[in-house]
TIVEXKE-332775 format. One line per 8 residues: for each residue x, y, z of C-alpha. Coordinates in nm, 4 decimals. Each point is the difference from the previous one (the first is absolute). Example, Ala and Ser with C-alpha at 12.3 -4.5 7.8 and 13.67 -1.06 7.14 Angstrom:
2
1.2300,-0.4500,0.7800; 0.1370,0.3440,-0.0660
end
This chain:
270
0.4000,1.1275,-0.2159; -0.1173,-0.1312,-0.3385; 0.1626,0.2393,-0.2842; -0.1034,-0.2682,-0.2939; -0.3068,-0.0108,-0.2364; -0.2626,-0.0645,0.2299; -0.2795,-0.0127,-0.2452; 0.1540,-0.3171,-0.1745
0.0790,-0.1266,0.3229; -0.3952,0.0373,0.0856; -0.1072,-0.1208,-0.3162; 0.2153,-0.3160,0.0059; -0.2135,-0.0940,0.3315; 0.2593,0.0991,0.2182; -0.0764,0.1340,0.3494; 0.1774,0.3118,0.1020
0.1268,0.0570,0.4104; 0.1649,0.3028,0.1187; 0.2096,-0.0419,0.2652; 0.0597,0.3124,0.2196; 0.3925,-0.0298,0.0692; 0.0414,0.3425,0.1095; -0.2078,-0.1200,0.2813; 0.1954,-0.2973,0.0913
0.3120,0.2264,0.0078; 0.1254,0.3614,-0.0719; 0.1943,0.1014,-0.3012; -0.0605,0.4112,-0.0082; 0.3904,0.0117,0.0914; 0.2897,-0.1363,0.1954; -0.1583,0.1229,0.3276; -0.3006,-0.2369,-0.0596
0.1995,-0.3340,0.0480; -0.1618,-0.1833,0.2701; -0.3660,0.1569,-0.0478; -0.3027,-0.1951,-0.0864; -0.2120,-0.3355,0.0827; 0.2832,-0.2106,-0.0127; 0.2036,0.1239,0.2103; -0.2981,0.0670,0.2265
0.0049,-0.3715,0.0601; 0.3518,-0.0471,-0.0227; 0.1567,0.3026,0.1759; 0.1390,0.3266,-0.1731; 0.3048,-0.1489,0.0130; -0.0177,-0.3386,-0.2285; 0.3075,-0.0018,-0.2617; -0.2949,-0.0391,-0.3294
0.0183,0.2590,-0.1711; -0.3134,0.1064,-0.1750; 0.0186,-0.2345,-0.2978; 0.0129,-0.3404,0.1998; -0.2856,0.2170,0.2564; -0.2302,-0.0148,-0.3690; 0.0976,-0.3635,-0.0983; -0.1066,-0.1048,0.3849
-0.3490,0.1489,-0.0829; -0.0551,-0.1209,-0.3170; 0.0464,-0.3173,0.1350; -0.2114,0.0625,0.2427; -0.2522,0.1296,-0.2146; 0.0238,-0.4003,-0.1817; -0.0432,-0.1467,0.3212; -0.3420,0.1678,0.0510
-0.1062,-0.0804,-0.3554; 0.1258,-0.4078,0.0439; -0.2732,0.0009,0.3244; -0.2656,0.2511,-0.1895; -0.1115,-0.2107,-0.2840; -0.2946,0.2433,-0.0482; 0.2022,0.2328,-0.1313; -0.0039,-0.2412,-0.3113
0.4057,0.0588,-0.0642; 0.1750,-0.2926,-0.0634; 0.3156,0.0911,0.2248; 0.2154,-0.2675,-0.1672; -0.0540,0.2454,-0.3219; 0.1406,0.3151,0.1659; 0.2326,0.3033,-0.2234; 0.1368,0.2857,0.1680
0.1411,0.3036,-0.1568; 0.0478,0.3850,0.0358; 0.1670,0.2492,-0.1542; 0.3549,0.2183,0.1430; 0.0395,-0.0892,0.3059; -0.3136,-0.1883,0.0646; 0.1866,-0.2283,-0.2523; 0.2712,-0.0425,0.2047
-0.2430,-0.0973,0.2845; -0.2261,-0.2338,-0.2777; 0.3679,-0.1831,-0.0504; 0.0631,-0.0378,0.3596; -0.3657,-0.1413,0.0645; 0.0995,-0.2750,-0.3219; 0.3226,-0.0807,0.0763; -0.0978,-0.0878,0.3609
-0.3154,-0.1335,0.0444; -0.0237,-0.3313,-0.2744; -0.3893,0.0038,-0.0189; 0.0219,0.2711,-0.2087; -0.0610,-0.1245,-0.3459; 0.1154,0.3246,-0.2123; 0.1881,0.2899,0.0947; 0.0407,0.3295,-0.2332
0.2228,0.3059,0.0838; -0.0037,0.2442,-0.1976; 0.3188,0.2939,-0.0203; 0.0678,-0.0874,0.3330; 0.3786,0.1078,0.0081; 0.2515,-0.0535,0.2435; -0.1494,-0.2477,0.2671; -0.1980,-0.1174,-0.2308
0.1026,-0.1981,-0.3072; 0.3042,0.2615,-0.0324; 0.3205,-0.1829,0.0015; 0.1999,0.1956,0.3298; 0.3181,-0.0513,-0.2188; -0.1060,0.0733,-0.3049; -0.1404,0.3651,0.1424; 0.3228,0.0470,0.1144
0.1907,-0.0626,-0.3099; -0.3150,0.2498,-0.2016; 0.1530,0.2527,0.2630; 0.3081,-0.0326,-0.0337; -0.0116,0.0076,-0.4022; -0.1452,0.3627,0.0561; -0.3748,-0.1046,0.0133; -0.2626,0.1305,0.2617
-0.1490,-0.3076,0.1499; -0.0305,-0.0504,0.3411; 0.1249,-0.2310,0.2114; 0.0309,-0.1561,0.3219; 0.1576,0.4033,0.1524; -0.3208,0.1380,-0.1450; -0.2644,-0.2355,0.1490; 0.1220,-0.0289,0.3395
-0.0259,0.3568,0.0534; -0.3428,-0.0093,-0.1791; -0.2630,-0.1943,0.1771; 0.0480,-0.2913,0.2534; -0.0406,-0.3175,-0.2795; 0.2196,-0.1647,0.1366; 0.1823,-0.1224,0.3352; 0.2604,0.2278,0.0968
0.2989,-0.3187,0.0025; -0.0131,0.1036,-0.3707; 0.1780,0.3023,0.0894; 0.3367,-0.1466,0.0526; 0.0557,-0.1209,-0.4033; -0.0786,0.4070,-0.1054; 0.2907,0.0591,-0.2165; 0.1172,-0.3415,-0.0101
-0.2648,-0.2275,-0.1559; 0.2080,-0.2285,-0.1456; 0.0618,-0.1299,0.3423; -0.3767,-0.0862,0.0400; -0.0872,-0.4032,0.0206; -0.3183,0.0551,-0.2144; -0.1079,0.2179,-0.2844; -0.3827,0.0511,-0.1620
0.0296,-0.2672,-0.2416; -0.0226,-0.2516,0.2955; -0.2824,0.1619,0.1555; -0.2164,-0.0180,-0.3508; 0.1623,-0.3774,-0.0302; -0.1984,-0.0899,0.3365; -0.3430,0.0362,-0.1960; 0.1359,-0.2807,-0.2142
-0.1765,-0.2197,-0.1209; -0.3333,0.2565,0.0605; -0.0777,0.2393,-0.2675; 0.2295,0.3286,0.0056; -0.1073,0.2376,-0.2924; 0.2431,0.2909,0.0404; -0.0865,0.3493,-0.1387; 0.2446,0.2776,-0.0819
0.0294,0.3166,-0.1534; 0.3071,0.0496,-0.2067; -0.0290,0.3536,0.0216; 0.0592,0.0077,0.4118; 0.3591,0.0734,0.0195; -0.0490,0.1029,0.3192; -0.1867,-0.3749,0.1055; 0.3519,-0.1870,-0.1419
-0.1927,-0.0559,-0.2777; 0.3906,-0.2646,-0.1418; -0.0034,-0.0379,0.3533; -0.3750,-0.2175,0.0175; 0.1022,-0.1265,-0.4005; 0.3008,-0.1388,0.1557; -0.1286,-0.1594,0.3174; -0.3052,-0.1974,-0.1631
0.1694,-0.1185,-0.2244; 0.1871,-0.1865,0.2332; -0.2818,-0.0463,0.1722; -0.1323,-0.1867,-0.2888; 0.3191,-0.2213,-0.0146; -0.1497,-0.1310,0.3773; -0.3378,-0.0850,-0.2056; 0.2101,-0.1905,-0.2796
0.1709,-0.2060,0.2511; -0.3374,-0.0962,0.1533; -0.1298,-0.0366,-0.3832; -0.2749,0.2211,0.0017; 0.1533,0.2887,-0.1221; -0.3484,0.1187,-0.2141; -0.1154,0.0376,0.3985; 0.1650,0.3295,0.0157
-0.0606,0.2866,-0.2608; 0.1963,0.3204,-0.0007; -0.1157,0.2931,-0.1885; 0.1790,0.3328,-0.0534; -0.2108,0.2595,-0.1714; 0.0993,0.3828,-0.0667; -0.1594,0.3272,-0.0836; -0.2785,0.0885,0.2716
-0.0337,0.0963,0.3536; 0.1340,-0.1830,0.3014; -0.1880,-0.3082,0.0596; -0.2764,0.0980,-0.2702; -0.0287,-0.3236,-0.1340; -0.0076,0.0277,-0.3790; -0.2739,-0.2599,-0.2035; 0.3262,-0.1595,-0.1796
0.0479,-0.1457,0.3223; -0.3733,-0.1799,0.0142; 0.0297,-0.3176,-0.1203; 0.2984,-0.1047,0.2232; -0.2187,0.0992,0.2620; -0.3012,-0.1727,-0.1158; 0.2120,-0.3474,-0.0717; 0.1298,-0.0126,0.3600
-0.3351,0.0833,0.1296; -0.1298,-0.2667,-0.2639; 0.2496,-0.2199,0.1388; 0.0453,-0.0132,0.3866; -0.3118,0.1551,0.1106; -0.2223,-0.1501,-0.2626; 0.1724,-0.3157,-0.0474; 0.0120,0.0105,-0.3751
0.3486,-0.1861,-0.0801; 0.0016,0.0737,-0.3612; 0.0230,0.3709,0.0565; 0.3636,0.1344,-0.1159; 0.2156,0.1338,0.2234; 0.3076,-0.0298,-0.1616; 0.0585,0.3806,0.0581; 0.3864,0.1935,0.0064
-0.0228,0.2843,-0.1769; 0.1366,0.3862,0.0363; 0.0035,0.3060,-0.2279; 0.3031,0.1370,0.1507; 0.3887,-0.1043,-0.1615; 0.0432,-0.2114,0.2991; 0.2110,-0.3168,-0.0347; 0.0350,-0.3023,0.2928
0.4149,0.0285,0.0533; -0.0537,-0.3647,0.1719; 0.3731,-0.0539,0.0393; 0.0454,0.3405,0.2311; -0.3400,-0.0179,0.2223; -0.0677,-0.3671,-0.0226; 0.2926,-0.2025,-0.0213; -0.1290,-0.3185,0.0571
-0.1217,-0.3548,-0.1768; -0.3908,-0.0822,0.0258; -0.0295,-0.2861,0.1498; -0.3303,-0.2621,-0.0512; -0.1898,0.0314,0.2956; -0.3543,-0.1438,-0.1243
end
């Protein structure tokens, strides 16, 4: 579900397709796990959570566009976006299908751009932050296998900066809201800064943008974030390599504690 500025996107000549993901995998309570068209095909006991089922559906849509040139959609210039829970799904789709040129998750919280570990640290400091223990009791977004890491996220073999990094070297624009403590405002900032190190290692740091602006409702998308949206569309969907996508901003009083959260040196991988 697109919660960006639709008029801006259309005025740039970009077509919009809405994927009815709730039909693919339901998510109206944990009791709806295993329901939807994905599970009709692969069985209600399939281990995939709703996010991966949605990502599968996005890939099938691209398959269809590749064999339907009459649709006038360039399958090499595909972007995926969504807000809140659909931002989680957009990130999953962008991470796991390398045909997607640009991924724009908006205010996606835990299971999206928020780090499991940093979210737990925010909660431990007294903040009201969504963590893994909340996620698994809210919706069937993830595989049940992750439940073993509740209250011991430090044992997770991955964290969400690695999922963000899976989009590299393709375009990635993370849209966040400083005022959304529940979604892990510091956690999303921290994981995104760690992910930018992956892009830096590949020599394409400007292929990943981070924009965090507060003072508005959840997924309202203020006008102050339109310039970065335009720039990323220009570069990754319209082929304008002169577009300035060197975006890394927050209006919050956040700093990246690299020594604590990303204790590694940036290699040269390009």
